[in-house]
C-alpha positions as CSV (number, residue, x, y, z in Angstrom):
1,M,113.2,110.5,72.2
2,T,115.0,113.5,70.7
3,G,118.3,111.7,70.6
4,L,117.0,108.8,68.6
5,K,115.3,111.1,66.2
6,N,118.5,113.1,65.7
7,L,120.5,110.0,65.0
8,F,117.9,108.7,62.6
9,V,118.1,112.0,60.7
10,A,121.9,111.6,60.5
11,F,121.6,108.1,59.1
12,L,119.1,109.4,56.5
13,M,121.4,112.2,55.5
14,L,124.3,109.8,55.2
15,G,122.2,107.5,53.0
16,C,121.2,110.4,50.7
17,I,124.8,111.5,50.3
18,C,125.9,107.9,49.5
19,S,123.1,107.5,46.9
20,N,124.2,110.6,45.0
21,A,127.9,110.0,45.0
22,Q,130.4,107.5,43.4
23,I,131.9,105.9,46.5
24,N,134.1,103.1,47.7
25,F,133.1,101.0,50.7
26,G,135.1,99.6,53.6
27,F,134.6,97.5,56.7
28,A,136.6,97.9,59.9
29,T,136.6,96.3,63.3
30,D,138.8,96.8,66.3
31,I,139.4,96.1,70.0
32,S,139.2,99.0,72.4
33,L,140.3,99.9,75.9
34,M,138.2,102.5,77.6
35,R,139.0,104.6,80.6
36,N,136.1,106.7,81.8
37,F,136.9,109.9,83.9
38,S,133.3,111.0,84.9
39,P,133.2,112.2,88.5
40,D,132.6,109.3,90.9
41,Q,132.3,106.9,88.0
42,Q,135.8,106.0,86.9
43,F,136.3,102.6,85.4
44,W,138.0,100.5,82.8
45,A,136.2,98.5,80.1
46,V,137.2,96.5,77.0
47,G,135.1,96.7,73.9
48,Q,134.8,96.1,70.2
49,T,133.9,98.4,67.3
50,V,132.2,97.4,64.0
51,Q,132.3,100.1,61.4
52,L,131.2,100.8,57.8
53,N,133.2,103.3,55.8
54,F,132.0,105.3,52.8
55,H,135.0,106.7,50.9
56,F,134.0,109.7,48.7
57,D,137.5,110.6,47.6
58,Q,141.1,110.1,48.7
59,K,140.7,112.4,51.8
60,Q,137.0,112.3,52.7
61,T,135.2,109.3,54.4
62,A,131.9,109.0,56.1
63,Y,131.4,106.3,58.7
64,A,128.7,104.5,60.7
65,L,129.6,102.3,63.6
66,I,128.5,100.5,66.7
67,N,130.5,100.0,69.9
68,Y,129.8,97.6,72.8
69,Y,131.8,97.0,76.0
70,T,132.3,94.5,78.8
71,P,130.4,95.5,82.0
72,A,132.0,98.4,83.8
73,K,132.1,98.3,87.6
74,F,132.8,100.9,90.3
75,K,131.8,101.6,93.9
76,N,131.2,104.8,95.9
77,N,130.3,105.7,99.5
78,F,127.3,107.9,100.3
79,T,125.1,109.0,103.2
80,A,121.4,108.6,103.3
81,T,119.5,111.5,105.1
82,A,116.3,111.0,107.1
83,K,113.3,112.8,105.5
84,L,111.8,113.5,109.0
85,P,113.7,115.2,111.9
86,T,112.3,112.6,114.3
87,T,113.9,109.6,112.5
88,V,116.7,107.8,114.4
89,P,119.4,107.5,113.1
90,S,119.2,110.7,111.1
91,V,121.9,109.6,108.7
92,V,123.0,106.2,107.4
93,P,126.3,105.7,105.6
94,F,126.1,103.2,102.7
95,S,128.0,102.0,99.7
96,A,126.7,101.8,96.1
97,S,128.1,99.2,93.8
98,A,127.4,99.9,90.2
99,K,127.6,98.0,86.9
100,W,127.1,99.6,83.5
101,N,126.5,97.7,80.2
102,I,127.5,100.2,77.6
103,G,126.8,100.4,73.9
104,Q,127.0,103.2,71.4
105,V,126.1,104.0,67.8
106,S,127.7,106.8,65.9
107,V,127.8,108.5,62.5
108,G,130.4,111.0,61.4
109,W,133.3,112.0,59.2
110,K,136.9,110.9,58.8
111,H,139.4,113.2,57.1
112,Y,142.9,112.0,56.0
113,F,145.5,114.6,56.7
114,K,148.2,112.4,55.3
115,G,147.7,109.7,52.7
116,G,144.3,108.4,51.6
117,F,141.9,105.6,52.1
118,D,143.5,103.4,49.4
119,A,147.2,104.4,49.9
120,E,149.5,101.5,49.2
121,T,152.7,102.7,50.8
122,G,153.8,104.8,53.8
123,Y,151.1,105.5,56.5
124,N,147.9,107.5,56.8
125,I,147.0,110.1,59.5
126,Y,143.4,111.0,60.0
127,G,141.0,112.9,62.2
128,I,137.4,111.8,63.3
129,A,134.4,113.9,64.2
130,G,130.8,112.6,64.6
131,F,127.7,112.3,66.7
132,G,126.7,109.3,68.8
133,L,124.1,107.9,71.1
134,M,125.3,106.1,74.2
135,I,122.9,103.5,75.5
136,T,123.7,102.2,78.9
137,K,122.0,99.8,81.3
138,A,122.9,100.8,84.8
139,E,122.5,98.6,87.9
140,N,123.0,99.7,91.6
141,I,123.3,97.6,94.7
142,L,123.2,99.5,98.0
143,T,124.9,98.1,101.1
144,P,123.2,98.1,103.5
145,A,119.8,98.3,101.9
146,I,118.2,101.7,102.4
147,D,114.4,102.3,102.9
148,T,113.9,105.2,100.5
149,S,110.4,105.9,102.0
150,I,112.3,107.0,105.2
151,Y,115.7,108.2,103.8
152,A,116.7,110.3,100.8
153,T,119.7,109.0,98.9
154,P,121.9,110.5,96.2
155,T,121.4,107.4,94.1
156,L,118.8,104.6,93.9
157,A,119.0,100.8,94.1
158,G,117.8,98.9,91.1
159,N,118.4,99.0,87.3
160,D,117.3,101.1,84.4
161,K,118.7,102.4,81.1
162,F,120.0,105.9,80.5
163,Y,121.0,107.6,77.2
164,R,123.5,110.3,76.3
165,L,124.0,112.2,73.0
166,T,127.7,112.5,72.4
167,L,130.2,114.5,70.3
168,D,132.7,111.9,69.1
169,L,136.3,113.2,68.4
170,G,139.5,111.3,67.6
171,T,142.7,110.9,65.6
172,G,144.5,107.9,64.3
173,V,147.2,106.4,62.2
174,E,146.8,103.6,59.6
175,F,149.3,101.3,57.8
176,P,148.7,99.5,54.5
177,L,149.4,95.8,54.7
178,G,149.0,95.1,51.0
179,G,146.0,94.8,48.8
180,I,142.8,95.7,50.5
181,F,144.0,95.4,54.1
182,F,145.0,98.2,56.5
183,L,146.1,98.1,60.1
184,Y,145.0,101.1,62.2
185,G,145.1,102.5,65.7
186,D,143.3,105.5,67.1
187,L,142.5,107.6,70.2
188,R,138.9,108.7,70.7
189,T,136.7,110.4,73.2
190,W,132.9,110.9,73.6
191,L,131.9,114.4,74.9
192,P,128.3,114.6,76.4
193,T,126.0,117.0,74.6
194,S,123.0,116.1,76.7
195,D,122.8,116.1,80.5
196,Y,119.3,114.9,81.6
197,P,119.7,113.3,85.0
198,S,119.2,109.6,86.0
199,P,118.6,108.5,89.6
200,Y,120.8,105.5,89.0
201,L,123.9,107.6,88.3
202,H,126.3,108.3,91.1
203,S,126.9,111.8,89.6
204,N,125.2,113.4,86.6
205,K,128.2,115.6,85.8
206,N,130.1,114.8,82.6
207,V,128.6,111.4,81.7
208,P,130.3,110.0,79.7
209,L,133.9,111.3,79.7
210,P,136.0,108.4,78.3
211,L,139.4,108.1,76.6
212,I,139.3,105.2,74.2
213,L,142.4,103.5,72.7
214,S,141.6,101.2,69.7
215,A,143.6,98.9,67.4
216,G,142.1,97.0,64.4
217,M,141.9,96.3,60.7
218,R,140.1,98.0,57.9
219,I,139.2,96.1,54.7
220,L,138.4,97.8,51.4
221,I,135.5,96.1,49.9
222,G,134.4,98.2,46.9
223,D,135.7,100.2,44.0
């Protein structure tokens, strides 16, 4: 898959940069609240982020992270249409209940606009930009069950995985707690950069389109 190849190249580039630079390392984890705004697929989910930071200087930091979330659930009403004009009834209304199990990996860059990665006083303000791969297992249950050999439906029953390449953007604030510990909060989003369709989506437009509020702790683990 092209998305996996692109992400692998990004990890290799990050590794090459790190191997040729004097860097400090950090580890961070946080709890996140996600609200997705994709058409017909709005939901709330709670997640966790585990992140490695590579601090090149006071202002510039590369990151690699993984996110995972509690199952997201939503429901929509649709109409199945008969494939043949002689079928009775010609249309059948039904509801589709969906459950998504969402994970994401991302690599990117963090820039400190105020302060720096090892600031001991005051607070830090930073921006985030990166590329990610969203990996989601989607499950649909149709009520009533629809015979798709007779009717055409906008979405299918069953389960499968779908993938999305994302542009990851965000901003945050960070407070030193003393020593190697920092408390942070940030606001992030994933913007889709690929749009290949999946028959298990309720709409293929703007998937994903989340707003993610996170709070957590960063630990400086290297000089």
